[in-house]
C-alpha positions in Angstrom: 25.2 29.3 -17.8 24.5 27.0 -14.8 27.1 24.4 -13.7 26.4 20.9 -12.4 28.0 18.6 -10.0 30.3 15.7 -11.0 27.6 13.1 -10.2 24.6 14.8 -11.8 23.3 15.7 -15.2 20.8 18.1 -16.6 18.5 18.0 -19.6 17.1 21.1 -21.3 14.0 21.8 -23.4 15.8 24.1 -25.8 19.1 24.0 -27.6 22.1 25.7 -26.0 20.8 24.9 -22.5 17.8 27.1 -22.7 14.2 26.8 -21.6 13.0 24.4 -18.9 15.7 22.3 -17.1 15.4 18.9 -15.4 18.2 17.7 -13.2 18.8 13.9 -12.9 21.2 12.1 -10.6 23.0 8.8 -11.3 20.6 5.9 -10.8 17.6 7.8 -12.1 15.9 8.5 -15.3 13.5 10.9 -17.0 10.7 9.8 -19.3 10.0 12.6 -21.9 6.6 12.0 -23.2 6.7 15.1 -25.4 9.9 14.3 -27.1 11.0 17.9 -26.7 14.5 17.7 -25.1 17.1 19.6 -27.1 20.4 19.9 -25.1 22.3 18.1 -22.3 25.0 18.6 -19.6 26.7 15.5 -18.2 28.8 15.5 -15.0 32.3 14.1 -15.0 31.4 10.9 -13.1 28.3 10.3 -15.2 27.2 8.5 -18.3 23.8 9.3 -19.9 22.0 6.9 -22.2 19.3 8.5 -24.3 16.7 6.7 -26.5 14.5 8.4 -29.0 11.0 7.3 -29.9 12.3 5.2 -32.8 14.5 3.1 -30.5 17.8 4.8 -31.4 20.2 5.0 -28.5 23.2 7.3 -27.9 25.6 7.3 -24.9 27.0 10.7 -23.7 30.0 10.9 -21.3 30.9 14.0 -19.2 30.6 17.3 -21.1 28.2 19.8 -22.6 26.0 18.9 -25.6 24.3 22.1 -26.8 22.3 20.3 -29.5 21.4 16.7 -29.5 18.6 16.9 -32.1 20.8 15.9 -35.1 21.0 12.2 -33.9 18.1 12.1 -31.5 15.3 14.3 -32.8 12.5 12.9 -30.5 14.0 12.1 -27.1 12.0 9.5 -25.2 14.0 8.1 -22.3 17.1 9.6 -20.5 19.0 7.3 -18.2 21.8 8.6 -15.9 24.3 6.1 -14.4 27.8 6.1 -12.9 30.4 6.3 -15.6 31.9 2.8 -14.9 28.6 1.1 -15.7 27.1 0.1 -19.1 23.4 0.3 -18.5 20.7 0.4 -15.8 17.6 -1.7 -15.2 15.0 0.9 -14.2 12.6 -0.6 -11.7 9.7 0.7 -9.7 7.5 -1.0 -7.1 3.8 -0.9 -6.7 1.3 -3.0 -4.7 -2.4 -3.8 -4.6 -2.5 -4.8 -0.9 -5.7 -3.6 0.7 -5.3 -1.3 3.8 -1.6 -0.5 3.2 -0.3 2.9 2.3 1.2 3.5 -1.2 4.7 3.7 0.3 4.3 0.8 2.7 6.8 -1.7 1.1 10.4 -1.8 0.0 12.0 -3.9 -2.7 15.6 -5.1 -2.4 17.1 -6.2 -5.7 20.6 -7.6 -5.8 22.3 -8.5 -9.2 24.7 -11.4 -8.8 28.1 -10.0 -7.6 26.9 -6.4 -7.5 25.5 -4.0 -4.9 21.9 -4.0 -3.6 19.4 -1.4 -4.7 16.4 -0.6 -2.5 13.2 0.8 -4.0 10.2 2.1 -2.0 6.7 1.3 -3.3 4.9 4.2 -5.0 8.0 6.1 -6.0 9.5 6.6 -9.4 12.0 4.3 -11.2 15.3 3.6 -9.5 18.2 2.3 -11.6 19.9 -1.0 -10.9 23.3 -0.3 -12.5 25.0 -3.1 -14.4 28.6 -3.0 -15.9 29.7 -4.3 -19.3 29.1 -8.1 -19.2 31.2 -10.7 -21.0 29.7 -11.7 -23.3 27.7 -8.4 -23.6 24.3 -10.2 -23.9 24.8 -12.4 -20.9 21.8 -12.9 -18.6 22.2 -11.6 -15.1 20.3 -13.1 -12.2 18.9 -10.8 -9.5 17.7 -11.7 -6.1 14.5 -9.9 -5.1 12.7 -9.5 -1.8 9.9 -7.3 -0.6 9.3 -6.3 3.0 7.0 -4.1 4.9 8.7 -0.9 6.0 6.7 -0.7 9.3 7.9 -2.6 12.3 8.7 -5.5 12.4 9.6 -5.3 8.7 8.2 -8.7 7.7 9.3 -10.1 4.3 6.3 -11.0 2.1 8.1 -12.0 -1.2 11.4 -13.6 -1.9 12.9 -15.0 -5.1 14.9 -14.3 -8.3 14.6 -13.1 -11.9 16.9 -12.9 -14.9 17.5 -9.8 -17.0 19.3 -9.5 -20.3 20.7 -6.6 -22.3 20.7 -7.0 -26.1 23.5 -4.8 -27.7 22.1 -5.0 -31.2 19.1 -3.0 -30.4 20.0 -1.6 -26.9 17.0 -3.1 -25.2 16.5 -5.0 -22.0 14.3 -8.1 -21.4 13.5 -10.4 -18.5 12.9 -14.1 -17.9 11.0 -15.5 -15.0 11.7 -19.0 -13.7 10.3 -21.1 -10.8 12.3 -18.9 -8.5 10.0 -15.9 -9.1 7.7 -15.1 -6.1 4.1 -16.2 -6.9 2.5 -13.2 -5.2 4.3 -10.7 -7.5 4.0 -9.8 -11.1 6.4 -7.9 -13.4 5.6 -5.9 -16.5 8.0 -4.3 -19.0 7.0 -0.7 -19.5 9.5 0.4 -22.2 13.0 -0.4 -23.3 14.6 0.0 -19.8 11.7 0.3 -17.4 10.0 -2.5 -15.4 7.2 -2.4 -12.8 7.1 -5.0 -10.1 3.8 -5.3 -8.3 3.2 -7.0 -4.9 -0.3 -8.5 -5.3 -0.9 -10.0 -1.9 0.7 -10.8 1.5 
């Protein structure tokens, strides 16, 4: 039976850690369109939040879970975070700027009082990790900026947005204000996932 590192987790297609395996590191997630995941290994420094297709969410701390189907029969989203955090805002960056490569831009997002996360356009979701808030459903403001990766690294968008975690149904939402950059749009993809698109420069 394969072992995993303290800061990584693994999900398996079959019970008892059989079948196909997907490794996920903290700050990442796996979207399981088939709903076929059956078992899970969680590293000591990890926390894994799992949602099923009905919106039920379970949190798993470090350990082995040979059968997760009793409470989560149709797994939909698996989110891996550092153990000291409560949840993660899963964000990806796209753009529709003519003449630029898919991976031409980088988003920096900084939740108030917490570390910065950098996300390259065209890549998969990256997790912006958030601890337990007080009260738990507090809004958290995030500074956002988008720059071109090529020299001289000019910034083309700068602003802010609010995110909110709702404990009663374990979902995230967002709120734009006048501080949101006008050349960007944001779309909520699912309970934790958001796509930010740079539309023009």
